[in-house]
N, C-alpha and C positions, 0 to 999 in steps of 0.2 A: 404630947409626949408619946402616946400610943402609936399615932400615925408615923411619927418620926422613927420609932423603933421598928415598925413593920417595914417602912421604906428602907431602913438600913439593912434589915434581914433579907429583903428581896434583892437588893443590890448586891449584897454579899453572896447570896445564893446564886444569882445570875453570873457573878464573877467566877464562882467556883465551877459552875457548870460550863462556862466558857473555857476555863483552863482545861477541864477534863475533856471537852470536845476537841480542843486544839491538840492535846496530847494524843487523843485517839486518832485524829487525822494524821499526826506525825507518825504514830505507830503503824497505821495502815500503809502510809506512803513508804516507810522504811521497809516493811514486809514485802511490799510490791517490788521495790527496787532490788531487794535481796533475791526474790524469786526470779526477776528478769535477768539478773546477773548470772544465776545458776543456769537458767534456761539458755542464755547466750553461750555460756561455756559448753553446755551439753551439745548445742547445735553446732558449735565450732568444731568440737572433737568428732562429731558424727560426719560433718562435711569433710574434714581432713581424712577421716577413715575412708570415706567414699572416693575421694580424690586419689588416695594411695591405691585403692583397689582398682580404680579406672586405669591408672598408670601401669600397674602390674598386668592388667588385662591387655592393654595395648602392647606392652612389651612381649607378653606371651604370644599374642596373635601374630606380632611381627616375626618372632622367632619361628613360629610354626609355619608361617608363609615362606620365610627365607629357607627353611629346611625342608619344605614340602616339594618333592620331586615334580609333582603335577604342576604346581604353580611356576616352578623354575622352567619346566618344559613349555608352558603356555607363554611365559615371558620371552623365552628364546624364539618361539614361533612368531610372536608379535614383532620381534626385532627382524626376523627373517622376512616377514611380510612387508616391512617398511622398505627394505632394500630391493631394488630392481636387479635383474640378472646382470645387466650391464655394470651396475655399481659393484655387485659382488665380484665380477670379473676384474674390474679396476682395482679393487682392494686386494684380491689374491695376486695380482701382477705387480703390486707395489713392493718396493724394496723395504720401505719402512713407513710408519705413520707418525705424524707430529700432531700432538693434541694440546688442548688448552682448557683444563683437562676434560671438561664435559661439554663445552659449548662449541668447540671447533675441532674438526678432524681433517687433516691434510695428508694426502697420500703422495709419496715420492716414487716415481717410476724411473729406474735407471738401468739401462743396458748399454755398457760402454762400446760393445761391438756394433750397436745400431746408431747411437748418438752419444757424444762425449758430454752433452749437457743434460742434466736431470729434468724431468717433466712433472708437472703437477697432475697426478692421475685422479686424485679425489679432493674435493673441496666441499665439505658439508658442515652444517651447523645444527645446534640444538638436538632434537630427538633423533634425527637422522645421523648426526655425528655420534651419538651414544650407540646407536645400532651398528654403525661402521666400526667403532672401537671394539664393541663386543664381538663382532664377526672376525675382525682382524686377530683378536686374541685367540679365538677358537681355531683359526687356521694357522696360527703361528707366525703372523707378521709382527715384527717388533714395533712397540709403541713407545715413542719418546715424548714425555710431557715437557714442553717448552712454551710457556704462555706467550712470551714476547715474540718468539719466532713464528708461532702459529698465527698470532694476530697479524703480524707483519705480512706473512705470505697471503693470508686470506684477504687483506685489504688491498694488496698490490697485484694479485694474480687472478686469473680465471682458470677454470678447469681445462686441462690439456695445454696450458701455456708452458713454455720452457721457463726454467728458473731464471730470474733476471740477474744481471751482472752484480747488482747491489747485494743480492742474497746468496750468490753462488758459493762464497767461501763458507758460510755457515752450514749450508746443505752438504757440501763436500766433506766438511769436517765430520758430520754425522755418518756419512756413507763410509768414509775411511775408517772411522772408529769401528763401525759394524764389521767391515771387512777384516780388520785386524783381529777382532774377537773370534770371528769364524775361522780365520787362518790359524789361530792359536789353538783351535780345537776346544775352545771354551763354550759352554752353553750360553745362548743368548737369552736373557730374561725377557719375559713377555712385555714388561713395562718398566721404563726407566724415567728418571727425572733428570733433566739436563740443567746444569749450572755452570756456565762458561765452558771450561774444558773438562769438567768432571761429570760423571754420570752416577746416579744412585738408583738402586732398585726400588720399585714401589713396594708398599707394605704388603699388598696382596701377593706379589711375587716372592717376597721374603718368606711369608708364611707358608706358601706352597712349597718352597725349597726346603723349609724346616720339616714340613710334614713328610716330604719325600725322603729326607734323611732319616 
C-alpha cells in the first residue's frame, strides 16, 4: 500500500510538473512571438521612414541639379560637344525639325528659289538627336513632334536626300502651315505636336508663354 501511494504521488507530481513546464514553454514562446511582432513593426516603420527620406533626398537633389545654372551650363556644353560644326550648320539652315520625340531628329531644308523639293538636312538618333533638338530650340528652329512621320522619313531616307514622292505631301503640309503662321505675324512656338492637320503646342512651350505673359 505504501509503495502504491508513493508511486501515485510521484506520478501525480511528475504530471503537475509536466503541465507547469508545458505552460512555461507556451508562455515563453508567446512572449517571444509578441516581441518579434513588435520588432518587425518597428523595423518596418524605420525602413519606410528611411525610404521616404531617400525619396525626398533624390527629389531635392534633382531639383537642385535642374535649377543649378552650372549644371545646366555643363549639360549645354556637353550637347554642344556632341554636335559637329557641320551638323550645327545643317540644323541652323533647316526650315524645321521633325522629332520622335527623343529618339529621332529629322531636319528639313527648303529653299524654293534653289529647289522646289525639300531636302533632308539632318538625320540623327538617340543622344545626338537630343542634342540636335536642344540646339534647334536654342537657335529658334521650330520642332514638330510627329512620331509616325519621323520614323517613316528615317527609315526611307538618307542625309541630304530629297524628300521622296510618297512623303512630299506631308512635308509640304508642315512647310505651308509654318509659312502661314509666319505670314500672319504670329509667333512660332518652339515645339509643336502634330496630329493629322492639327498642331498643339508642347507643354514646355505653353509654360514659357505663360511665364512671358
